[in-house]
Structure formats: structure tokens, C-alpha cells
Backbone and ligand atoms as CSV (ligand in chain L), in Angstrom:
chain,resi,resn,atom,element,x,y,z
A,1,MET,N,N,0.844,-1.202,0.000
A,1,MET,CA,C,0.000,0.000,0.000
A,1,MET,C,C,0.882,1.257,0.000
A,2,ALA,N,N,0.436,2.294,-0.726
A,2,ALA,CA,C,1.239,3.525,-0.789
A,2,ALA,C,C,1.340,4.153,0.600
A,3,ASP,N,N,2.488,4.726,0.874
A,3,ASP,CA,C,2.701,5.371,2.167
A,3,ASP,C,C,1.921,6.686,2.220
A,4,SER,N,N,1.665,7.178,3.414
A,4,SER,CA,C,1.013,8.473,3.578
A,4,SER,C,C,1.613,9.138,4.817
A,5,TRP,N,N,1.456,10.440,4.906
A,5,TRP,CA,C,1.952,11.144,6.093
A,5,TRP,C,C,1.266,10.610,7.350
A,6,ALA,N,N,-0.033,10.337,7.258
A,6,ALA,CA,C,-0.770,9.856,8.439
A,6,ALA,C,C,-0.213,8.510,8.897
A,7,GLN,N,N,0.029,7.623,7.925
A,7,GLN,CA,C,0.565,6.295,8.267
A,7,GLN,C,C,1.955,6.417,8.875
A,8,LEU,N,N,2.765,7.264,8.245
A,8,LEU,CA,C,4.138,7.444,8.726
A,8,LEU,C,C,4.151,8.016,10.145
A,9,LYS,N,N,3.301,9.013,10.402
A,9,LYS,CA,C,3.262,9.601,11.754
A,9,LYS,C,C,2.853,8.554,12.777
A,10,GLN,N,N,1.920,7.709,12.381
A,10,GLN,CA,C,1.466,6.657,13.301
A,10,GLN,C,C,2.590,5.642,13.561
A,11,ASP,N,N,3.236,5.177,12.498
A,11,ASP,CA,C,4.311,4.185,12.645
A,11,ASP,C,C,5.467,4.762,13.463
A,12,CYS,N,N,5.882,5.966,13.088
A,12,CYS,CA,C,7.036,6.585,13.753
A,12,CYS,C,C,6.695,6.889,15.220
A,13,GLY,N,N,5.484,7.353,15.448
A,13,GLY,CA,C,5.059,7.717,16.815
A,13,GLY,C,C,5.108,6.553,17.782
A,14,ALA,N,N,5.024,5.338,17.241
A,14,ALA,CA,C,5.029,4.155,18.112
A,14,ALA,C,C,6.433,3.541,18.219
A,15,CYS,N,N,7.441,4.239,17.682
A,15,CYS,CA,C,8.778,3.620,17.567
A,15,CYS,C,C,9.420,3.348,18.934
A,16,ARG,N,N,9.943,2.118,19.059
A,16,ARG,CA,C,10.723,1.757,20.248
A,16,ARG,C,C,11.958,0.979,19.793
A,17,ARG,N,N,12.522,1.430,18.667
A,17,ARG,CA,C,13.621,0.668,18.061
A,17,ARG,C,C,14.966,0.893,18.726
A,18,CYS,N,N,15.087,1.960,19.510
A,18,CYS,CA,C,16.371,2.157,20.197
A,18,CYS,C,C,16.085,2.676,21.597
A,19,ALA,N,N,17.149,2.769,22.388
A,19,ALA,CA,C,16.994,3.084,23.813
A,19,ALA,C,C,16.534,4.523,24.058
A,20,LEU,N,N,16.623,5.385,23.035
A,20,LEU,CA,C,16.209,6.777,23.251
A,20,LEU,C,C,14.717,6.874,23.594
A,21,CYS,N,N,13.944,5.861,23.213
A,21,CYS,CA,C,12.505,5.891,23.529
A,21,CYS,C,C,12.279,5.817,25.041
A,22,GLN,N,N,13.274,5.314,25.781
A,22,GLN,CA,C,13.089,5.172,27.237
A,22,GLN,C,C,13.283,6.492,27.975
A,23,THR,N,N,14.037,7.414,27.365
A,23,THR,CA,C,14.323,8.675,28.072
A,23,THR,C,C,13.609,9.873,27.439
A,24,ARG,N,N,13.012,9.687,26.270
A,24,ARG,CA,C,12.334,10.822,25.623
A,24,ARG,C,C,11.074,11.201,26.404
A,25,HIS,N,N,10.712,12.499,26.347
A,25,HIS,CA,C,9.366,12.901,26.768
A,25,HIS,C,C,8.429,12.804,25.578
A,26,THR,N,N,8.888,13.352,24.448
A,26,THR,CA,C,8.042,13.406,23.252
A,26,THR,C,C,8.886,13.067,22.035
A,27,LEU,N,N,8.358,12.264,21.176
A,27,LEU,CA,C,9.026,12.012,19.903
A,27,LEU,C,C,8.815,13.248,19.013
A,28,VAL,N,N,9.885,13.689,18.365
A,28,VAL,CA,C,9.806,14.911,17.550
A,28,VAL,C,C,9.837,14.502,16.076
A,29,PHE,N,N,8.675,14.435,15.474
A,29,PHE,CA,C,8.544,13.862,14.131
A,29,PHE,C,C,9.111,14.793,13.053
A,30,GLY,N,N,8.646,16.031,13.062
A,30,GLY,CA,C,9.039,16.986,12.019
A,30,GLY,C,C,7.898,17.969,11.873
A,31,VAL,N,N,8.151,19.064,11.146
A,31,VAL,CA,C,7.117,20.087,11.059
A,31,VAL,C,C,7.272,20.850,9.750
A,32,GLY,N,N,6.184,21.406,9.286
A,32,GLY,CA,C,6.278,22.294,8.128
A,32,GLY,C,C,5.311,21.927,7.029
A,33,ASN,N,N,5.669,22.385,5.844
A,33,ASN,CA,C,4.834,22.230,4.669
A,33,ASN,C,C,5.126,20.873,4.022
A,34,GLU,N,N,4.143,20.009,4.024
A,34,GLU,CA,C,4.367,18.628,3.569
A,34,GLU,C,C,4.468,18.500,2.055
A,35,SER,N,N,4.391,19.643,1.343
A,35,SER,CA,C,4.730,19.580,-0.083
A,35,SER,C,C,5.792,20.614,-0.434
A,36,SER,N,N,6.595,20.988,0.542
A,36,SER,CA,C,7.657,21.968,0.278
A,36,SER,C,C,8.751,21.357,-0.598
A,37,PRO,N,N,9.364,22.168,-1.482
A,37,PRO,CA,C,10.502,21.658,-2.262
A,37,PRO,C,C,11.809,21.715,-1.479
A,38,ILE,N,N,11.759,22.238,-0.235
A,38,ILE,CA,C,13.015,22.377,0.504
A,38,ILE,C,C,12.900,21.790,1.906
A,39,LEU,N,N,13.859,20.924,2.205
A,39,LEU,CA,C,13.886,20.219,3.493
A,39,LEU,C,C,15.146,20.628,4.260
A,40,PHE,N,N,14.975,21.027,5.511
A,40,PHE,CA,C,16.106,21.287,6.411
A,40,PHE,C,C,16.194,20.127,7.389
A,41,VAL,N,N,17.398,19.597,7.562
A,41,VAL,CA,C,17.566,18.444,8.449
A,41,VAL,C,C,18.596,18.761,9.532
A,42,GLY,N,N,18.151,18.712,10.789
A,42,GLY,CA,C,19.057,18.901,11.927
A,42,GLY,C,C,19.540,17.568,12.454
A,43,GLU,N,N,19.998,17.604,13.680
A,43,GLU,CA,C,20.637,16.418,14.261
A,43,GLU,C,C,19.634,15.603,15.084
A,44,GLY,N,N,19.119,16.223,16.114
A,44,GLY,CA,C,18.154,15.532,16.961
A,44,GLY,C,C,17.583,16.535,17.944
A,45,PRO,N,N,16.469,16.204,18.569
A,45,PRO,CA,C,15.823,17.143,19.481
A,45,PRO,C,C,16.724,17.485,20.676
A,46,GLY,N,N,16.632,18.722,21.121
A,46,GLY,CA,C,17.246,19.145,22.377
A,46,GLY,C,C,16.181,19.145,23.480
A,47,GLU,N,N,16.494,19.820,24.564
A,47,GLU,CA,C,15.598,19.786,25.729
A,47,GLU,C,C,14.209,20.368,25.416
A,48,GLN,N,N,14.195,21.551,24.820
A,48,GLN,CA,C,12.907,22.214,24.539
A,48,GLN,C,C,12.087,21.409,23.531
A,49,GLU,N,N,12.781,20.891,22.520
A,49,GLU,CA,C,12.094,20.125,21.476
A,49,GLU,C,C,11.482,18.861,22.072
A,50,ASP,N,N,12.234,18.224,22.969
A,50,ASP,CA,C,11.769,17.002,23.631
A,50,ASP,C,C,10.515,17.287,24.462
A,51,LEU,N,N,10.455,18.473,25.059
A,51,LEU,CA,C,9.283,18.807,25.880
A,51,LEU,C,C,8.090,19.205,25.009
A,52,ARG,N,N,8.367,19.858,23.872
A,52,ARG,CA,C,7.264,20.413,23.077
A,52,ARG,C,C,6.890,19.595,21.848
A,53,GLY,N,N,7.755,18.668,21.467
A,53,GLY,CA,C,7.417,17.796,20.340
A,53,GLY,C,C,7.572,18.432,18.982
A,54,GLU,N,N,8.324,19.543,18.926
A,54,GLU,CA,C,8.532,20.223,17.642
A,54,GLU,C,C,10.025,20.507,17.461
A,55,PRO,N,N,10.555,20.328,16.225
A,55,PRO,CA,C,11.990,20.580,16.036
A,55,PRO,C,C,12.327,22.065,16.120
A,56,PHE,N,N,13.519,22.336,16.601
A,56,PHE,CA,C,14.087,23.684,16.590
A,56,PHE,C,C,13.151,24.736,17.210
A,57,VAL,N,N,12.805,24.512,18.474
A,57,VAL,CA,C,12.010,25.519,19.195
A,57,VAL,C,C,12.795,26.148,20.349
A,58,GLY,N,N,14.008,25.658,20.611
A,58,GLY,CA,C,14.845,26.254,21.656
A,58,GLY,C,C,15.698,27.371,21.070
A,59,PRO,N,N,16.787,27.714,21.751
A,59,PRO,CA,C,17.639,28.821,21.287
A,59,PRO,C,C,18.150,28.614,19.854
A,60,ALA,N,N,18.555,27.396,19.508
A,60,ALA,CA,C,19.032,27.150,18.135
A,60,ALA,C,C,17.887,27.371,17.144
A,61,GLY,N,N,16.683,27.040,17.571
A,61,GLY,CA,C,15.519,27.203,16.702
A,61,GLY,C,C,15.217,28.670,16.432
A,62,GLN,N,N,15.430,29.505,17.456
A,62,GLN,CA,C,15.205,30.940,17.229
A,62,GLN,C,C,16.175,31.452,16.171
A,63,LEU,N,N,17.412,30.965,16.247
A,63,LEU,CA,C,18.384,31.388,15.232
A,63,LEU,C,C,18.018,30.802,13.860
A,64,LEU,N,N,17.533,29.567,13.838
A,64,LEU,CA,C,17.112,28.990,12.546
A,64,LEU,C,C,15.994,29.834,11.934
A,65,ASP,N,N,15.050,30.280,12.756
A,65,ASP,CA,C,13.968,31.137,12.228
A,65,ASP,C,C,14.548,32.396,11.586
A,66,THR,N,N,15.549,32.982,12.235
A,66,THR,CA,C,16.187,34.184,11.678
A,66,THR,C,C,16.895,33.850,10.364
A,67,MET,N,N,17.554,32.693,10.335
A,67,MET,CA,C,18.252,32.282,9.108
A,67,MET,C,C,17.247,32.104,7.965
A,68,LEU,N,N,16.100,31.503,8.276
A,68,LEU,CA,C,15.073,31.314,7.245
A,68,LEU,C,C,14.564,32.662,6.745
A,69,GLU,N,N,14.328,33.575,7.703
A,69,GLU,CA,C,13.819,34.901,7.343
A,69,GLU,C,C,14.765,35.625,6.392
A,70,LEU,N,N,16.072,35.451,6.639
A,70,LEU,CA,C,17.076,36.116,5.792
A,70,LEU,C,C,16.936,35.726,4.335
A,71,ILE,N,N,16.406,34.545,4.081
A,71,ILE,CA,C,16.247,34.125,2.683
A,71,ILE,C,C,14.760,33.985,2.323
A,72,ASP,N,N,13.978,34.821,2.976
A,72,ASP,CA,C,12.546,34.942,2.650
A,72,ASP,C,C,11.784,33.639,2.812
A,73,LEU,N,N,12.211,32.824,3.781
A,73,LEU,CA,C,11.488,31.587,4.076
A,73,LEU,C,C,10.959,31.653,5.505
A,74,ASP,N,N,10.043,30.764,5.809
A,74,ASP,CA,C,9.606,30.594,7.197
A,74,ASP,C,C,9.137,29.155,7.376
A,75,ARG,N,N,8.734,28.823,8.596
A,75,ARG,CA,C,8.362,27.438,8.910
A,75,ARG,C,C,7.180,26.918,8.110
A,76,LYS,N,N,6.383,27.825,7.567
A,76,LYS,CA,C,5.219,27.353,6.802
A,76,LYS,C,C,5.603,27.014,5.361
A,77,LYS,N,N,6.777,27.504,4.940
A,77,LYS,CA,C,7.185,27.284,3.543
A,77,LYS,C,C,8.144,26.115,3.391
A,78,VAL,N,N,8.755,25.664,4.480
A,78,VAL,CA,C,9.767,24.594,4.380
A,78,VAL,C,C,9.328,23.409,5.242
A,79,TYR,N,N,10.045,22.297,5.097
A,79,TYR,CA,C,9.841,21.196,6.024
A,79,TYR,C,C,11.114,21.063,6.865
A,80,ILE,N,N,10.943,20.813,8.169
A,80,ILE,CA,C,12.089,20.700,9.084
A,80,ILE,C,C,12.004,19.360,9.806
A,81,ALA,N,N,13.100,18.609,9.734
A,81,ALA,CA,C,13.138,17.307,10.414
A,81,ALA,C,C,14.534,17.115,11.018
A,82,ASN,N,N,14.694,16.033,11.718
A,82,ASN,CA,C,15.978,15.699,12.328
A,82,ASN,C,C,16.413,14.298,11.915
A,83,ILE,N,N,17.711,14.041,12.063
A,83,ILE,CA,C,18.233,12.692,11.805
A,83,ILE,C,C,17.661,11.703,12.823
A,84,VAL,N,N,17.689,12.055,14.095
A,84,VAL,CA,C,17.018,11.190,15.092
A,84,VAL,C,C,15.825,11.929,15.686
A,85,LYS,N,N,14.786,11.180,15.944
A,85,LYS,CA,C,13.510,11.778,16.350
A,85,LYS,C,C,13.357,11.905,17.867
A,86,CYS,N,N,14.252,11.291,18.625
A,86,CYS,CA,C,14.162,11.367,20.089
A,86,CYS,C,C,15.446,11.977,20.651
A,87,ARG,N,N,15.315,12.701,21.751
A,87,ARG,CA,C,16.452,13.433,22.316
A,87,ARG,C,C,17.520,12.507,22.888
A,88,PRO,N,N,18.762,12.645,22.426
A,88,PRO,CA,C,19.844,11.930,23.110
A,88,PRO,C,C,20.088,12.577,24.473
A,89,PRO,N,N,20.212,11.771,25.537
A,89,PRO,CA,C,20.389,12.333,26.876
A,89,PRO,C,C,21.526,13.349,26.930
A,90,ARG,N,N,21.314,14.415,27.672
A,90,ARG,CA,C,22.293,15.495,27.849
A,90,ARG,C,C,22.807,16.046,26.518
A,91,ASN,N,N,21.992,15.924,25.479
A,91,ASN,CA,C,22.338,16.474,24.147
A,91,ASN,C,C,23.627,15.913,23.562
A,92,ARG,N,N,23.992,14.698,23.961
A,92,ARG,CA,C,25.164,14.089,23.322
A,92,ARG,C,C,24.841,13.794,21.857
A,93,ASP,N,N,25.911,13.551,21.054
A,93,ASP,CA,C,25.686,13.165,19.654
A,93,ASP,C,C,24.901,11.851,19.622
A,94,PRO,N,N,23.993,11.703,18.653
A,94,PRO,CA,C,23.338,10.396,18.531
A,94,PRO,C,C,24.361,9.317,18.178
A,95,LEU,N,N,24.178,8.122,18.718
A,95,LEU,CA,C,25.097,7.009,18.450
A,95,LEU,C,C,24.787,6.412,17.077
A,96,PRO,N,N,25.792,5.785,16.448
A,96,PRO,CA,C,25.545,5.183,15.120
A,96,PRO,C,C,24.348,4.236,15.121
A,97,GLU,N,N,24.179,3.464,16.191
A,97,GLU,CA,C,23.046,2.521,16.203
A,97,GLU,C,C,21.700,3.245,16.345
A,98,GLU,N,N,21.715,4.411,17.012
A,98,GLU,CA,C,20.471,5.194,17.115
A,98,GLU,C,C,20.139,5.807,15.753
A,99,ILE,N,N,21.165,6.303,15.068
A,99,ILE,CA,C,20.945,6.884,13.735
A,99,ILE,C,C,20.420,5.809,12.781
A,100,ALA,N,N,21.013,4.624,12.859
A,100,ALA,CA,C,20.582,3.533,11.973
A,100,ALA,C,C,19.144,3.118,12.287
A,101,ALA,N,N,18.824,3.016,13.575
A,101,ALA,CA,C,17.471,2.591,13.962
A,101,ALA,C,C,16.424,3.597,13.503
A,102,CYS,N,N,16.817,4.863,13.423
A,102,CYS,CA,C,15.870,5.939,13.096
A,102,CYS,C,C,15.783,6.188,11.585
A,103,GLY,N,N,16.676,5.577,10.819
A,103,GLY,CA,C,16.817,5.925,9.399
A,103,GLY,C,C,15.553,5.796,8.575
A,104,GLU,N,N,14.760,4.788,8.886
A,104,GLU,CA,C,13.551,4.580,8.076
A,104,GLU,C,C,12.635,5.806,8.092
A,105,TRP,N,N,12.579,6.491,9.234
A,105,TRP,CA,C,11.590,7.579,9.352
A,105,TRP,C,C,11.945,8.753,8.444
A,106,LEU,N,N,13.212,9.181,8.477
A,106,LEU,CA,C,13.592,10.278,7.585
A,106,LEU,C,C,13.518,9.824,6.124
A,107,GLY,N,N,13.872,8.568,5.871
A,107,GLY,CA,C,13.778,8.047,4.501
A,107,GLY,C,C,12.349,8.141,3.985
A,108,ARG,N,N,11.403,7.782,4.816
A,108,ARG,CA,C,9.992,7.849,4.379
A,108,ARG,C,C,9.516,9.299,4.286
A,109,GLN,N,N,10.021,10.163,5.168
A,109,GLN,CA,C,9.665,11.589,5.058
A,109,GLN,C,C,10.142,12.139,3.712
A,110,ILE,N,N,11.375,11.781,3.337
A,110,ILE,CA,C,11.925,12.279,2.067
A,110,ILE,C,C,11.147,11.699,0.887
A,111,ALA,N,N,10.786,10.427,0.987
A,111,ALA,CA,C,10.031,9.793,-0.114
A,111,ALA,C,C,8.661,10.452,-0.295
A,112,LEU,N,N,8.042,10.867,0.794
A,112,LEU,CA,C,6.731,11.524,0.681
A,112,LEU,C,C,6.878,12.976,0.230
A,113,LEU,N,N,7.864,13.657,0.795
A,113,LEU,CA,C,8.037,15.082,0.498
A,113,LEU,C,C,8.569,15.297,-0.918
A,114,GLN,N,N,9.492,14.445,-1.355
A,114,GLN,CA,C,10.174,14.617,-2.648
A,114,GLN,C,C,10.768,16.017,-2.765
A,115,PRO,N,N,11.615,16.414,-1.814
A,115,PRO,CA,C,12.172,17.774,-1.892
A,115,PRO,C,C,13.151,17.897,-3.042
A,116,ARG,N,N,13.224,19.070,-3.629
A,116,ARG,CA,C,14.253,19.321,-4.655
A,116,ARG,C,C,15.588,19.682,-3.968
A,117,ILE,N,N,15.480,20.375,-2.817
A,117,ILE,CA,C,16.697,20.823,-2.123
A,117,ILE,C,C,16.686,20.304,-0.689
A,118,VAL,N,N,17.810,19.716,-0.286
A,118,VAL,CA,C,17.955,19.225,1.091
A,118,VAL,C,C,19.121,19.984,1.726
A,119,VAL,N,N,18.825,20.709,2.806
A,119,VAL,CA,C,19.868,21.470,3.509
A,119,VAL,C,C,20.187,20.768,4.822
A,120,CYS,N,N,21.405,20.290,4.942
A,120,CYS,CA,C,21.843,19.640,6.179
A,120,CYS,C,C,22.335,20.711,7.137
A,121,LEU,N,N,21.782,20.709,8.341
A,121,LEU,CA,C,22.214,21.660,9.360
A,121,LEU,C,C,23.245,20.963,10.230
A,122,GLY,N,N,24.502,21.191,9.910
A,122,GLY,CA,C,25.585,20.648,10.733
A,122,GLY,C,C,26.130,19.325,10.251
A,123,ARG,N,N,27.168,18.916,10.966
A,123,ARG,CA,C,28.000,17.757,10.622
A,123,ARG,C,C,27.237,16.445,10.628
A,124,ILE,N,N,26.422,16.230,11.646
A,124,ILE,CA,C,25.782,14.919,11.788
A,124,ILE,C,C,24.848,14.653,10.594
A,125,ALA,N,N,24.048,15.645,10.232
A,125,ALA,CA,C,23.129,15.469,9.093
A,125,ALA,C,C,23.918,15.337,7.796
A,126,ALA,N,N,24.980,16.127,7.648
A,126,ALA,CA,C,25.756,16.072,6.400
A,126,ALA,C,C,26.447,14.722,6.244
A,127,LYS,N,N,26.950,14.175,7.343
A,127,LYS,CA,C,27.608,12.868,7.259
A,127,LYS,C,C,26.597,11.792,6.865
A,128,GLU,N,N,25.404,11.934,7.345
A,128,GLU,CA,C,24.387,10.923,7.094
A,128,GLU,C,C,23.814,11.038,5.682
A,129,LEU,N,N,23.613,12.273,5.221
A,129,LEU,CA,C,22.874,12.467,3.970
A,129,LEU,C,C,23.761,12.789,2.770
A,130,ILE,N,N,24.992,13.270,3.021
A,130,ILE,CA,C,25.852,13.646,1.882
A,130,ILE,C,C,27.035,12.686,1.762
A,131,ASP,N,N,27.830,12.595,2.817
A,131,ASP,CA,C,29.053,11.794,2.719
A,131,ASP,C,C,29.525,11.468,4.143
A,132,PRO,N,N,29.776,10.188,4.437
A,132,PRO,CA,C,30.212,9.819,5.794
A,132,PRO,C,C,31.498,10.532,6.228
A,133,ASP,N,N,32.294,11.000,5.243
A,133,ASP,CA,C,33.541,11.701,5.592
A,133,ASP,C,C,33.386,13.218,5.546
A,134,PHE,N,N,32.156,13.698,5.498
A,134,PHE,CA,C,31.915,15.137,5.335
A,134,PHE,C,C,32.612,15.949,6.424
A,135,ARG,N,N,33.303,17.024,6.010
A,135,ARG,CA,C,33.953,17.945,6.958
A,135,ARG,C,C,33.244,19.287,6.857
A,136,ILE,N,N,32.495,19.647,7.875
A,136,ILE,CA,C,31.621,20.823,7.755
A,136,ILE,C,C,32.412,22.109,7.527
A,137,THR,N,N,33.582,22.248,8.168
A,137,THR,CA,C,34.329,23.505,7.999
A,137,THR,C,C,34.841,23.663,6.568
A,138,ARG,N,N,35.164,22.567,5.921
A,138,ARG,CA,C,35.705,22.630,4.554
A,138,ARG,C,C,34.627,22.538,3.492
A,139,GLU,N,N,33.554,21.823,3.796
A,139,GLU,CA,C,32.633,21.462,2.709
A,139,GLU,C,C,31.248,22.107,2.798
A,140,HIS,N,N,31.045,22.935,3.835
A,140,HIS,CA,C,29.739,23.624,3.884
A,140,HIS,C,C,29.618,24.499,2.643
A,141,GLY,N,N,28.409,24.643,2.159
A,141,GLY,CA,C,28.188,25.509,0.993
A,141,GLY,C,C,28.405,24.822,-0.349
A,142,LEU,N,N,28.997,23.625,-0.353
A,142,LEU,CA,C,29.134,22.894,-1.618
A,142,LEU,C,C,27.802,22.210,-1.942
A,143,TRP,N,N,27.608,21.876,-3.202
A,143,TRP,CA,C,26.353,21.242,-3.621
A,143,TRP,C,C,26.623,19.883,-4.252
A,144,LEU,N,N,25.759,18.950,-3.954
A,144,LEU,CA,C,25.851,17.618,-4.549
A,144,LEU,C,C,24.497,17.288,-5.186
A,145,GLU,N,N,24.533,16.929,-6.454
A,145,GLU,CA,C,23.300,16.488,-7.133
A,145,GLU,C,C,23.235,14.973,-7.050
A,146,ARG,N,N,22.157,14.463,-6.503
A,146,ARG,CA,C,22.021,12.999,-6.457
A,146,ARG,C,C,20.543,12.625,-6.560
A,147,ASP,N,N,20.237,11.737,-7.490
A,147,ASP,CA,C,18.868,11.246,-7.668
A,147,ASP,C,C,17.840,12.370,-7.763
A,148,GLY,N,N,18.178,13.391,-8.523
A,148,GLY,CA,C,17.211,14.475,-8.743
A,148,GLY,C,C,17.091,15.457,-7.591
A,149,ARG,N,N,17.965,15.323,-6.597
A,149,ARG,CA,C,17.921,16.285,-5.493
A,149,ARG,C,C,19.265,17.017,-5.386
A,150,ALA,N,N,19.195,18.255,-4.908
A,150,ALA,CA,C,20.415,19.015,-4.654
A,150,ALA,C,C,20.626,19.062,-3.142
A,151,TYR,N,N,21.764,18.546,-2.706
A,151,TYR,CA,C,22.092,18.512,-1.270
A,151,TYR,C,C,23.163,19.553,-0.969
A,152,THR,N,N,22.994,20.247,0.148
A,152,THR,CA,C,24.050,21.124,0.632
A,152,THR,C,C,24.027,21.113,2.161
A,153,ALA,N,N,25.077,21.675,2.748
A,153,ALA,CA,C,25.129,21.744,4.224
A,153,ALA,C,C,25.610,23.122,4.635
A,154,THR,N,N,25.117,23.549,5.778
A,154,THR,CA,C,25.668,24.745,6.403
A,154,THR,C,C,25.867,24.452,7.888
A,155,TYR,N,N,26.413,25.442,8.599
A,155,TYR,CA,C,26.649,25.217,10.024
A,155,TYR,C,C,25.334,25.033,10.775
A,156,HIS,N,N,25.369,24.186,11.783
A,156,HIS,CA,C,24.217,24.025,12.659
A,156,HIS,C,C,24.017,25.326,13.442
A,157,PRO,N,N,22.759,25.759,13.623
A,157,PRO,CA,C,22.549,26.997,14.377
A,157,PRO,C,C,23.202,26.972,15.767
A,158,SER,N,N,23.262,25.808,16.419
A,158,SER,CA,C,23.930,25.756,17.740
A,158,SER,C,C,25.415,26.106,17.611
A,159,ALA,N,N,26.036,25.678,16.504
A,159,ALA,CA,C,27.449,26.022,16.285
A,159,ALA,C,C,27.590,27.530,16.074
A,160,LEU,N,N,26.597,28.129,15.428
A,160,LEU,CA,C,26.653,29.579,15.194
A,160,LEU,C,C,26.399,30.362,16.479
A,161,LEU,N,N,25.656,29.762,17.405
A,161,LEU,CA,C,25.468,30.402,18.718
A,161,LEU,C,C,26.770,30.330,19.519
A,162,ARG,N,N,27.441,29.180,19.415
A,162,ARG,CA,C,28.706,29.004,20.158
A,162,ARG,C,C,29.816,29.856,19.565
A,163,ASP,N,N,29.824,29.989,18.237
A,163,ASP,CA,C,30.913,30.687,17.551
A,163,ASP,C,C,30.343,31.640,16.504
A,164,PRO,N,N,29.940,32.848,16.944
A,164,PRO,CA,C,29.329,33.803,16.007
A,164,PRO,C,C,30.263,34.184,14.864
A,165,GLY,N,N,31.562,33.953,15.015
A,165,GLY,CA,C,32.511,34.240,13.930
A,165,GLY,C,C,32.230,33.444,12.670
A,166,LYS,N,N,31.464,32.345,12.809
A,166,LYS,CA,C,31.146,31.536,11.621
A,166,LYS,C,C,29.926,32.076,10.858
A,167,ARG,N,N,29.265,33.069,11.433
A,167,ARG,CA,C,27.998,33.516,10.827
A,167,ARG,C,C,28.141,34.061,9.406
A,168,PRO,N,N,29.203,34.842,9.110
A,168,PRO,CA,C,29.311,35.327,7.718
A,168,PRO,C,C,29.375,34.178,6.708
A,169,GLU,N,N,30.063,33.087,7.045
A,169,GLU,CA,C,30.135,31.942,6.121
A,169,GLU,C,C,28.751,31.302,5.964
A,170,ALA,N,N,28.042,31.187,7.078
A,170,ALA,CA,C,26.693,30.608,7.006
A,170,ALA,C,C,25.787,31.499,6.161
A,171,PHE,N,N,25.991,32.810,6.274
A,171,PHE,CA,C,25.175,33.745,5.505
A,171,PHE,C,C,25.423,33.549,4.004
A,172,GLU,N,N,26.688,33.330,3.651
A,172,GLU,CA,C,26.998,33.042,2.235
A,172,GLU,C,C,26.279,31.773,1.770
A,173,ASP,N,N,26.293,30.747,2.617
A,173,ASP,CA,C,25.593,29.494,2.265
A,173,ASP,C,C,24.106,29.756,2.038
A,174,LEU,N,N,23.538,30.571,2.914
A,174,LEU,CA,C,22.103,30.865,2.809
A,174,LEU,C,C,21.795,31.642,1.523
A,175,ARG,N,N,22.690,32.589,1.200
A,175,ARG,CA,C,22.484,33.344,-0.056
A,175,ARG,C,C,22.501,32.417,-1.263
A,176,ALA,N,N,23.383,31.427,-1.226
A,176,ALA,CA,C,23.458,30.468,-2.347
A,176,ALA,C,C,22.182,29.633,-2.420
A,177,ILE,N,N,21.618,29.312,-1.261
A,177,ILE,CA,C,20.351,28.555,-1.252
A,177,ILE,C,C,19.239,29.416,-1.861
A,178,ARG,N,N,19.211,30.692,-1.462
A,178,ARG,CA,C,18.179,31.584,-2.000
A,178,ARG,C,C,18.317,31.712,-3.525
A,179,GLN,N,N,19.562,31.829,-3.957
A,179,GLN,CA,C,19.841,31.940,-5.397
A,179,GLN,C,C,19.291,30.722,-6.157
A,180,ARG,N,N,19.531,29.553,-5.603
A,180,ARG,CA,C,19.076,28.314,-6.234
A,180,ARG,C,C,17.545,28.234,-6.254
A,181,LEU,N,N,16.934,28.630,-5.149
A,181,LEU,CA,C,15.469,28.620,-5.093
A,181,LEU,C,C,14.907,29.537,-6.180
A,182,ARG,N,N,15.577,30.682,-6.370
A,182,ARG,CA,C,15.109,31.633,-7.400
A,182,ARG,C,C,15.328,31.059,-8.784
A,183,GLU,N,N,16.542,30.544,-9.017
A,183,GLU,CA,C,16.863,30.015,-10.356
A,183,GLU,C,C,15.898,28.907,-10.766
A,184,GLU,N,N,15.499,28.116,-9.774
A,184,GLU,CA,C,14.654,26.959,-10.108
A,184,GLU,C,C,13.164,27.261,-9.888
A,185,ASN,N,N,12.860,28.540,-9.683
A,185,ASN,CA,C,11.459,28.961,-9.485
A,185,ASN,C,C,10.779,28.171,-8.382
A,186,LEU,N,N,11.470,27.981,-7.270
A,186,LEU,CA,C,10.903,27.182,-6.191
A,186,LEU,C,C,10.246,28.049,-5.104
A,187,TYR,N,N,10.306,29.358,-5.265
A,187,TYR,CA,C,9.633,30.236,-4.280
A,187,TYR,C,C,8.155,30.279,-4.529
L,1,URA,N1,N,19.070,20.830,17.289
L,1,URA,C1,C,18.720,19.979,16.302
L,1,URA,O1,O,19.573,19.460,15.593
L,1,URA,N2,N,17.440,19.745,16.112
L,1,URA,C2,C,16.484,20.280,16.838
L,1,URA,O2,O,15.328,19.998,16.586
L,1,URA,C3,C,16.866,21.172,17.860
L,1,URA,C4,C,18.159,21.430,18.070
């Protein structure tokens, strides 16, 4: 049977495939426009996201909203998801087995959304979706065409909060995304 957002939300919502289900408050599925041509992918829920069930609602999320605004986007125009749907304790990096256990959900989100552009927010998403050897400091802003999609990565908003000196580079990445959206008439 063909997949649907309703089916996927139900299947994912019941997930107990890894140990993160034991410590999560809320599974954070994803949010936004379910027919958007642009998908932003973060790493995994933090404390606020775990409590509220929505991606990027804490301090990093406020910065992501500003980043979206800079390129004339907002949460209603894009889709936002994470590599792992449940919060890793104390915000540690998700473990390889947690990422693997969670892979089906983002895969099905991408299959339903069919985004033209996928923006990886930070190293963890870029390693998973672009290249396992991805180096964010060297390779952010580059583009990879694969299976009809254009993939790129920029710094994670949390990294930009920790190191505001990286913001001009992230701004360049965002301008390139806006340029591509315009060129391909995706606005
Ligand atoms: N960081 C992420 O990678 N994702 C969120 O949803 C929140 C913070």
C-alpha cells in the first residue's frame, strides 16, 4: 500500500527501536509544509524540542527562524526534520546505532516530500545524507546532485550560537540557497 503522512506519523510515533525511547518525553517527528521543495535536516531534538514535540524551538531554533527569514522563508514554507527523532540524553551526539534505527523515518519523510533541495544543518546530518567523511568547515556551501535532489550543508545553528565568527560563512551558504530557489522557481 502507498505510504502516507498519516501512516508514517502513526508508525514513527510508536517507535521503540532504540533506547532513546526510554528517556524521551516526546518524539519529535518533524514540522512544516508537507509539499515543500526544501527540506532542512538537523541532528536531533534538544531539551525544549523534547518537551514540546517540535523541532528547533529552543535557542538554536530561534536562530534557525532568523536564518530562514534572511532568505525569505519561514516554517510554513519549508519542512524541518531531524536525523534522530528522540532526544539523546544530555544532548550528546546520537550514536551510530540510534541513527541507523531511526533511518527509516527520515527516509519515508523524504520519499513523501520529494524535496528538490535538502539542507543539512551541521556535521551529523551532512555525514548521514551527503558523505560519511563530510567535513563541515571545509565542505559547507558545496552542492551535490544525487537522484534528482540538490544537497548542501551549512553550520548548525547551535554552532553559530557558540561561535558567532562563523555567521558570515553561514550567511553566504544561505544566499546560495536563495539563489538556487530563485533560479529553479521554487519560491
Ligand atoms: N538541534 C537539532 O539538531 N534539532 C532540533 O530539533 C533542535 C536542536
